[in-house]
MISEPA-671943 format. One record per atom (N, C-alpha, C): residue in one letter; x, y, z. Coordinates in steps of 0.2 Angstrom, whole numbers, padded with zeros to 4 digits, always signed. Each point is the difference from the previous one (the first is absolute). Layout:
! MISEPA-671943
aXYZ
...
//
This chain:
! MISEPA-671943
m-0088+0043+0132
m+0004-0005+0002
m+0005+0002-0004
t+0008-0003+0004
t+0007+0002-0002
t+0002-0006-0001
v+0006+0000-0003
v+0005-0007-0001
v+0003-0004+0006
d-0003+0007+0006
d+0003-0007+0006
d-0006+0000+0003
d-0007+0002-0001
d-0004-0003+0002
d-0001-0006-0002
y+0002+0000-0008
y+0000-0007-0006
y+0005-0005+0005
r+0004+0001+0000
r+0004-0006+0002
r+0000-0002+0008
r-0005+0004+0005
r-0002-0003+0004
r-0004-0004+0000
i-0006+0000-0004
i-0005-0004+0000
i+0003-0005-0003
v+0004-0001-0008
v+0004-0006-0001
v+0004-0003+0002
l+0002+0002+0007
l+0005-0004+0003
l-0004-0001+0007
g-0004+0002+0000
g-0009-0003+0005
g-0002-0006-0002
m+0004-0003-0005
m-0003-0008-0004
m+0004-0004+0003
a-0004-0005+0004
a+0005-0007+0003
a+0005-0001-0003
g+0006-0002+0001
g+0008+0000-0003
g+0002+0004-0004
a-0003+0005-0003
a+0001+0003-0003
a+0008+0005-0001
v+0005+0000-0002
v+0007+0002-0001
v-0001+0005-0006
e+0004+0006+0001
e+0002+0004-0005
e+0007-0002-0003
r+0000+0001-0008
r+0007-0002-0002
r+0001+0004-0005
s+0004+0000-0005
s+0001+0005-0006
s+0000-0004-0005
h-0002+0002-0005
h-0002-0004-0008
h+0001+0005-0006
m+0006+0000-0003
m+0000+0005-0006
m+0002+0007+0001
g+0001+0002+0007
g+0004+0006+0002
g-0006+0001+0003
h-0007-0002+0001
h-0005+0005+0007
h-0003-0006+0005
p-0003+0002+0003
p-0002-0004+0005
p-0003-0003-0001
d-0002-0007+0003
d-0003-0004-0001
d-0004-0003+0006
f-0007-0004+0001
f-0001-0003+0005
f-0002-0008-0001
r+0003-0005+0004
r+0000-0007-0002
r-0006-0005+0006
a-0002-0005-0003
a-0005-0004+0005
a+0005-0005+0002
p+0001-0001+0006
p+0002-0005+0004
p+0002-0009-0003
g+0007-0002+0001
g+0000-0006-0002
g+0007+0002-0006
p+0001-0007-0002
p+0007+0000-0002
p+0000+0000-0007
e-0007+0003-0002
e+0000+0002-0008
e+0000+0008+0000
g-0004+0004+0005
g-0001+0006+0002
g-0001+0004-0007
r-0007+0001-0003
r-0003+0001-0004
r-0002+0006+0001
i+0001+0005-0003
i-0001+0007-0002
i-0006+0002+0000
f-0005+0003+0006
f-0006+0001-0003
f-0002+0010+0001
a+0006+0004+0002
a+0000+0006-0002
a+0005+0001+0000
t+0001+0007-0004
t+0006+0004+0000
t-0003+0007+0001
i+0007+0004+0000
i-0001+0007+0000
i+0002+0002-0005
h-0001+0006-0005
h+0003-0001-0005
h+0005+0008+0001
d+0004+0000-0005
d+0006+0004+0000
d-0001+0008+0003
t-0006+0003-0002
t-0004+0006+0001
t+0000+0001+0009
h-0002-0008+0002
h-0003+0002+0009
h-0006+0003-0001
e-0003+0001-0006
e-0008+0002+0001
e-0005-0006-0004
t+0004-0005-0002
t-0005-0005-0001
t+0003-0007+0001
g-0005-0004+0001
g+0003-0007+0001
g-0003-0005-0003
s+0000-0007-0002
s-0002-0006-0004
s-0002-0004+0006
l-0007-0004-0002
l-0002-0007+0003
l-0002-0003-0004
t+0001-0008+0002
t-0001-0004-0004
t-0007-0003+0000
l-0004+0003-0003
l-0008-0003+0000
l-0001-0004-0005
t-0006-0002-0002
t-0003-0005-0002
t-0002+0005-0008
p-0004-0001-0006
p+0000+0003-0003
p-0008+0002+0002
d-0006-0005+0004
d-0005+0001+0003
d+0001+0005+0004
q+0004+0000+0005
q+0002+0005+0006
q+0002+0007-0002
q+0004+0000-0006
q+0003+0006-0002
q-0008+0006-0004
q-0004-0007-0003
q-0006+0005-0002
q-0004+0003+0006
r-0001-0003+0006
r-0004+0003+0002
r+0005+0006+0004
f+0005+0000+0002
f+0004+0007+0003
f+0000+0005-0006
l-0001-0002-0006
l+0001+0004-0003
l-0008+0004-0003
r-0004-0002+0002
r-0009+0000-0001
r-0002+0005+0005
d+0004-0002+0006
d-0002+0002+0008
d+0005+0006+0002
a+0005+0001-0001
a+0006+0006+0000
a+0003+0000-0005
p-0001+0003-0006
p+0004+0001-0007
p+0005+0006+0003
e-0002+0005+0003
e+0008+0004+0003
e+0005-0002+0004
a-0001-0004+0002
a+0006-0005+0005
a+0003-0005-0004
f-0004-0005-0004
f+0003-0004-0005
f+0000-0001-0006
f+0004-0003-0004
f+0000+0001-0006
f+0005-0007-0002
p-0002-0004-0007
p+0004-0006-0001
p+0008+0001-0001
a+0003-0006+0002
a+0009+0002-0003
a-0001+0001-0008
p+0004+0003-0002
p+0001+0001-0008
p+0002-0009-0003
g-0003+0000-0006
g+0004-0006-0003
g-0005-0006+0002
a+0003-0006-0002
a-0002-0007+0002
a+0000+0001+0008
w+0004+0003+0003
w-0001-0001+0009
w-0009+0003+0001
g+0000+0006-0002
g-0007+0001+0003
g-0005-0004-0004
r+0000-0001-0005
r-0004-0007-0003
r-0001-0004+0004
g+0003-0005+0004
g+0003-0005+0005
g-0003+0002+0006
g-0002+0006+0001
g-0003+0004+0007
g+0005+0004+0005
s+0006+0001-0004
s+0004+0002+0004
s-0001+0008+0001
t-0002+0003+0006
t-0002+0005+0000
t+0002+0006+0004
s+0002+0007-0002
s+0002+0005+0004
s-0004+0005+0002
v+0004+0001+0006
v-0006+0004+0006
v+0004+0008-0001
r-0003+0006+0002
r+0001+0006+0001
r-0001+0000+0007
f+0005+0000+0002
f-0002+0002+0009
f-0003+0007+0000
a+0003+0004-0001
a-0004+0008+0002
a-0009-0001-0001
a-0002-0005-0005
a-0006-0001-0001
a-0003-0004+0003
a+0004-0007+0003
a-0004-0005+0003
a-0002+0002+0007
d-0006-0003+0002
d-0001+0001+0007
d+0002-0009+0003
q+0002+0001+0009
q+0000-0007+0003
q-0001-0004-0002
e-0007+0002+0001
e-0006-0008+0000
e+0001-0004-0008
s+0001+0004-0006
s+0000-0002-0006
s+0008-0004-0002
l+0004+0002+0002
l+0008-0002-0001
l+0000-0004+0005
g-0003+0001+0007
g-0001-0007+0004
g-0001-0005-0002
e-0006+0000-0003
e-0003-0006-0004
e+0003-0002-0006
a+0004+0004-0005
a+0002-0001-0005
a+0006-0005+0002
v+0006+0003+0006
v+0005-0004+0002
v-0001-0007+0003
t-0005+0000+0004
t-0002-0008+0003
t-0001-0004-0007
l-0004+0003-0005
l-0002-0004-0006
l+0007-0005-0003
a+0005+0007+0000
a+0005-0001-0004
a+0003-0005+0004
w+0002+0000+0007
w+0004-0004+0003
w-0003-0009-0001
q-0007+0002+0000
q-0005-0006+0000
q+0003-0004-0005
n+0001+0004-0005
n-0001-0003-0008
n+0009-0004+0000
v+0004+0003+0003
v+0007-0003+0000
v+0000-0006+0004
m-0003+0001+0006
m+0000-0006+0005
m-0003-0006-0002
s-0006+0001-0004
s-0005-0007-0003
s+0005-0003-0006
k+0004+0003-0004
k+0003-0002-0003
k+0003-0009+0000
p+0001-0002-0003
p+0004-0007+0003
p+0008+0002-0003
p+0003-0005+0004
p+0008+0000+0001
p+0002+0000-0009
r+0005+0004-0001
r+0002-0001-0007
r+0005-0007+0000
k+0000-0003-0006
k+0004-0006-0001
k+0008+0003+0002
p+0003-0007+0002
p+0006+0004+0001
p+0006-0001-0007
k+0004+0004-0002
k+0003-0001-0003
k+0005-0004-0004
t+0001-0005-0005
t+0003-0006+0000
t+0006+0002-0003
a+0005-0003+0001
a+0008+0004-0002
a-0001-0005-0008
r+0001+0006-0006
r+0002-0003-0006
r+0006-0003+0000
p-0002-0005-0006
p+0007-0004-0003
p+0004+0003+0001
v+0009+0000+0001
v+0003+0003-0004
v+0001-0003-0006
r+0002+0005-0003
r+0002-0002-0007
r+0008-0001-0002
a+0001-0005-0003
a+0007-0001-0001
a+0003+0008-0004
a+0004+0001+0002
a+0006+0006-0004
a-0001-0001-0007
k-0001+0005-0005
k+0001-0003-0006
k+0009-0001-0002
r+0002-0005-0001
r+0008-0001-0003
r+0002+0003-0006
k+0003+0005+0000
k+0004+0002-0008
k+0003-0005-0001
a+0000-0002-0008
a+0004-0004-0003
a+0008+0004+0003
a+0006-0006+0002
a+0003-0001+0001
a+0006+0002-0008
k+0005+0005+0001
k+0003+0001-0006
k+0006-0004+0001
p+0001-0002-0007
p+0004-0006-0001
p+0007+0004+0000
v+0004-0006+0005
v+0007+0004+0003
v+0005-0002-0006
r+0004+0005+0000
r+0004-0001-0007
r+0008-0001+0002
a+0003-0003-0003
a+0009+0001+0003
a+0003+0005+0001
k+0005+0000+0004
k+0003+0007+0000
k+0003+0002-0006
g+0001+0006-0003
g+0004+0002-0004
g-0007-0003-0007
a-0004-0003-0001
a-0006-0002-0005
a-0003+0006-0003
r-0001+0002-0006
r-0003+0007+0000
r-0007-0003-0002
p-0006+0004+0001
p-0006+0000+0000
p-0003-0003-0007
r-0004-0006-0001
r-0002-0001-0005
r-0003+0003-0004
r-0001+0001-0008
r-0002+0008-0004
r-0008-0005-0003
r-0005+0004+0000
r-0005-0002-0005
r+0003-0002-0005
p-0005-0006-0003
p+0001+0001-0007
p-0001+0005-0004
v+0001+0002-0007
v+0000+0006-0001
v-0005+0000-0002
s-0008-0005-0002
s-0005+0000-0003
s-0003+0005+0006
s+0000-0002+0007
s-0003+0004+0004
s+0002+0004+0004
r+0006+0004-0004
r+0002+0006+0002
r-0003+0005-0003
r+0000+0007+0006
r-0004+0006-0005
r+0005+0004-0004
r-0005+0000-0005
r+0005+0005-0006
r+0000+0008+0002
k+0003+0004-0002
k+0002+0007-0001
k-0003+0004-0004
//
């Protein structure tokens, strides 16, 4: 498989659109939220899919040369990377379909509510001096000694 084969499979999902995220292509499910279900990494040799941890384990077991967990917490949460050169069309198509179904089945996000605007902190106004008046000196006891 090549990056172009991967792109063709991913864009074959109903309503999928290609956009850009953090400098690399991503693929989003239809709708106003446009959740990402697949990406292409910077090298164009690998990509990522949004699977569940159980789904990820199945692909890691069945095709360990093609699928591997994403680094860190993303990988522990099910985000799965795929090596295009090692993947076959059938397993990749199944993984893409599951990733698309996963994001489509998520409930809509709660709308963001506007935070109340805090009043700006006001600086204490400096006392107004009469024109030509000298500044008041601190008492001797509070002056710093040299």
